[in-house]
C-alpha positions as CSV (number, residue, x, y, z in Angstrom):
1,Y,96.9,110.4,103.6
2,F,98.0,110.2,107.5
3,L,101.5,109.2,106.6
4,P,102.9,112.6,105.1
5,I,101.8,113.9,108.7
6,A,103.0,111.1,110.8
7,T,106.4,111.2,108.8
8,T,107.3,114.8,109.6
9,N,106.4,114.5,113.5
10,L,108.6,111.1,113.8
11,V,111.2,113.0,112.4
12,A,111.1,116.3,114.0
13,S,110.6,114.7,117.1
14,N,113.9,113.0,116.5
15,S,116.3,116.1,115.4
16,F,119.3,115.4,116.0
17,T,120.6,119.1,115.4
18,A,119.5,120.7,118.1
19,D,122.5,121.9,120.7
20,G,123.8,120.1,123.9
21,L,123.3,116.7,122.4
22,S,126.0,113.7,123.2
23,K,127.3,112.2,120.4
24,E,125.4,108.8,121.3
25,E,122.3,110.4,121.4
26,V,122.6,112.2,118.1
27,E,123.6,109.1,116.8
28,Y,120.4,107.5,118.4
29,R,118.3,110.4,117.1
30,R,119.8,109.9,113.7
31,E,118.9,105.8,113.4
32,E,115.4,106.4,115.0
33,S,114.8,109.1,111.8
34,E,116.2,107.1,109.3
35,K,113.9,104.1,110.7
36,A,110.4,106.3,110.6
37,V,111.4,107.4,107.2
38,S,112.4,103.6,105.9
39,C,108.9,102.6,107.6
40,A,106.9,105.4,106.5
41,T,108.4,104.9,102.7
42,F,107.6,101.0,102.8
43,L,104.0,101.5,104.2
44,A,103.7,103.9,101.5
45,V,104.4,101.7,98.9
46,I,102.5,99.0,100.1
47,S,99.1,100.9,100.8
48,G,99.9,102.8,97.0
49,V,100.0,99.4,95.5
50,A,96.8,98.1,97.0
51,M,94.6,101.4,96.4
52,A,95.9,101.2,93.0
53,S,94.5,97.7,92.7
54,V,91.4,98.4,94.0
55,L,90.8,101.5,91.6
56,L,91.8,99.2,88.6
57,K,89.6,96.0,89.6
58,Y,86.3,97.9,91.1
59,S,86.6,101.1,88.4
60,N,83.0,100.6,87.4
61,G,81.4,100.0,90.6
62,L,83.1,102.7,92.4
63,L,82.5,105.3,89.8
64,A,78.7,104.1,89.8
65,L,78.7,104.9,93.8
66,A,80.0,108.2,93.1
67,G,77.3,109.1,91.1
68,C,78.7,108.4,87.3
69,S,75.4,107.1,85.9
70,S,76.1,108.5,82.0
71,V,77.2,106.0,79.7
72,S,79.7,108.4,78.0
73,L,80.8,109.7,81.1
74,M,81.3,106.6,82.7
75,T,83.7,105.5,79.3
76,H,85.7,108.6,80.1
77,A,86.0,108.5,84.0
78,R,86.8,104.7,83.8
79,S,90.0,105.5,81.3
80,Y,90.8,108.4,83.4
81,L,90.3,106.5,87.2
82,R,92.2,103.8,85.9
83,I,95.1,105.8,84.6
84,R,95.5,107.7,87.2
85,A,95.5,104.8,89.5
86,F,99.0,103.4,88.0
87,G,100.5,107.0,89.5
88,L,99.1,106.1,93.2
89,P,102.3,104.6,94.5
90,F,104.6,107.1,93.1
91,A,102.2,110.0,94.8
92,M,102.5,108.3,97.9
93,V,106.4,107.9,98.0
94,G,106.7,111.4,97.3
95,T,104.0,112.7,99.9
96,V,105.8,110.8,102.4
97,L,109.3,112.0,101.5
98,Q,107.9,115.4,101.4
99,G,106.8,114.9,104.7
100,A,110.5,113.4,105.8
101,S,112.1,117.1,104.1
102,L,109.8,119.0,106.1
103,G,110.6,117.2,109.3
104,Q,114.0,117.9,108.5
105,Q,113.2,122.0,108.1
106,D,114.0,121.4,104.3
107,S,111.1,123.0,102.6
108,M,113.2,123.8,99.4
109,T,113.7,120.1,98.0
110,P,110.0,119.8,97.8
111,L,109.3,122.7,96.5
112,K,111.8,122.4,93.4
113,I,110.7,118.8,92.6
114,F,107.1,119.5,93.0
115,G,107.4,122.7,91.3
116,V,109.3,120.9,88.1
117,A,106.6,118.2,88.0
118,G,104.1,120.7,88.2
119,L,105.5,122.3,85.2
120,L,105.8,118.7,83.4
121,N,102.0,118.2,84.1
122,L,101.1,121.4,82.9
123,I,103.2,120.8,79.5
124,G,101.7,117.1,79.2
125,D,98.3,118.9,79.5
126,I,98.9,121.1,76.9
127,V,100.3,119.1,74.4
128,L,98.2,115.8,74.9
129,T,95.0,117.3,75.1
130,L,95.2,120.2,73.0
131,Q,97.4,119.4,70.3
132,L,97.1,115.6,70.2
133,G,93.6,115.8,71.2
134,W,93.8,113.0,73.8
135,G,91.0,114.4,75.8
136,T,90.4,112.9,79.5
137,T,93.0,110.3,78.6
138,G,95.8,112.7,77.7
139,A,95.3,114.7,80.8
140,A,95.3,111.9,82.9
141,V,98.9,110.4,81.5
142,A,100.0,113.9,82.0
143,T,99.0,113.9,85.6
144,M,100.3,110.3,86.1
145,A,103.6,111.0,84.4
146,S,104.3,114.0,86.4
147,Q,103.6,111.8,89.7
148,V,105.9,108.9,88.4
149,F,108.7,111.9,88.0
150,A,108.1,113.2,91.2
151,G,108.1,110.3,93.5
152,T,110.8,108.2,91.5
153,Y,113.2,111.5,91.5
154,F,112.2,112.2,95.3
155,L,113.0,108.4,96.2
156,L,116.4,108.6,94.3
157,K,117.6,111.6,95.8
158,S,116.8,110.9,99.6
159,I,118.6,107.3,98.8
160,I,121.9,109.1,97.7
161,R,121.9,111.4,99.8
162,K,125.2,112.4,102.1
163,K,125.9,113.6,105.3
164,E,127.7,116.6,104.0
165,S,129.8,119.0,106.5
166,T,127.1,121.8,105.7
167,N,123.9,119.6,106.1
168,E,124.4,117.5,109.1
169,G,120.5,117.5,109.5
170,I,120.1,115.3,106.6
171,V,118.2,111.9,107.1
172,Q,119.1,109.6,104.1
173,L,117.0,107.1,103.2
174,T,118.1,103.3,103.8
175,W,116.4,100.0,104.3
176,K,116.2,99.5,107.5
177,G,114.5,95.8,107.8
178,W,110.7,95.1,108.4
179,P,108.9,97.7,110.2
180,S,109.1,97.1,113.8
181,K,105.8,97.1,116.1
182,K,106.8,100.1,118.2
183,L,107.0,102.3,114.9
184,L,103.6,100.7,113.2
185,K,102.2,101.6,116.7
186,N,103.4,105.1,116.6
187,F,101.7,105.8,113.1
188,A,98.6,104.0,114.2
189,T,98.1,106.4,116.9
190,M,98.8,109.1,114.5
191,A,96.3,107.6,112.1
192,G,93.6,107.4,114.6
193,T,93.4,111.5,114.7
194,V,94.5,112.5,111.4
195,G,92.4,109.4,109.6
196,L,89.4,110.5,111.1
197,R,89.4,114.2,110.0
198,S,90.7,112.9,106.4
199,I,87.8,110.4,106.2
200,S,85.3,113.1,107.3
201,A,86.7,115.6,104.8
202,M,86.6,112.8,101.8
203,S,83.3,111.6,102.9
204,G,82.1,115.7,102.4
205,Y,84.1,115.8,98.9
206,S,82.8,112.7,97.6
207,L,79.4,113.7,98.2
208,M,79.6,117.1,96.5
209,T,81.1,115.4,93.9
210,K,78.1,112.5,93.5
211,V,75.7,115.5,93.4
212,A,77.4,117.4,90.8
213,S,77.8,113.8,88.6
214,S,74.1,114.1,88.6
215,M,74.0,117.1,87.0
216,G,75.9,116.6,83.5
217,S,79.6,116.6,82.2
218,L,79.9,120.5,82.3
219,S,78.5,120.9,86.1
220,L,81.0,118.0,87.4
221,A,84.0,119.9,85.2
222,A,83.1,123.2,87.1
223,H,83.0,121.1,90.5
224,Q,86.3,119.7,90.1
225,V,87.7,123.3,88.8
226,T,86.1,124.8,92.0
227,L,87.1,122.4,94.2
228,Q,90.7,122.5,93.5
229,V,90.7,126.0,93.5
230,W,89.2,126.3,96.6
């Protein structure tokens, strides 16, 4: 998840709304910002599809590695994991475009989109799990649907954004061709530090989850709630 952070930094470092910039420099910085967002979105789609493919193909092995040994727990966890996997590309795109918005000092757009997505997730959980009795499958479908909504809506909104006179700082998402070596190098440089931190954190969380899963489904559920609150 270094992509959103890298996108924020690259867009912010090429801000074209600062005072004293010439017309040529403004256009250059706008172009560089749009290239960064285009590259980040492309990488988000590729990495999201790759991760989803891995989860779908190796779900049994990954769950066993996480400590899921009970047959009943494995059945529910596998169904949940495979459904959630379909939402990964949309989630990656959504977080990257959120990073681009934050780089433009626009916090309201992602707040509104993810706020609506969270509400849809909540309604879906209530309807699918409590009323229809779908259990973990219903929870997975509700979360996946909210991710698809947020990612798709954010993508479409970023594409159709116009350079309005009241908001000249907006970067419109457009296809700028295949990522250049320079941009990929910039992302790779940022991935070094941020990626190491993310891997360390995820390793710790995974170890805690593995220990909790060995204590039964109730302990595992309590662990997940506690982890999310924390």
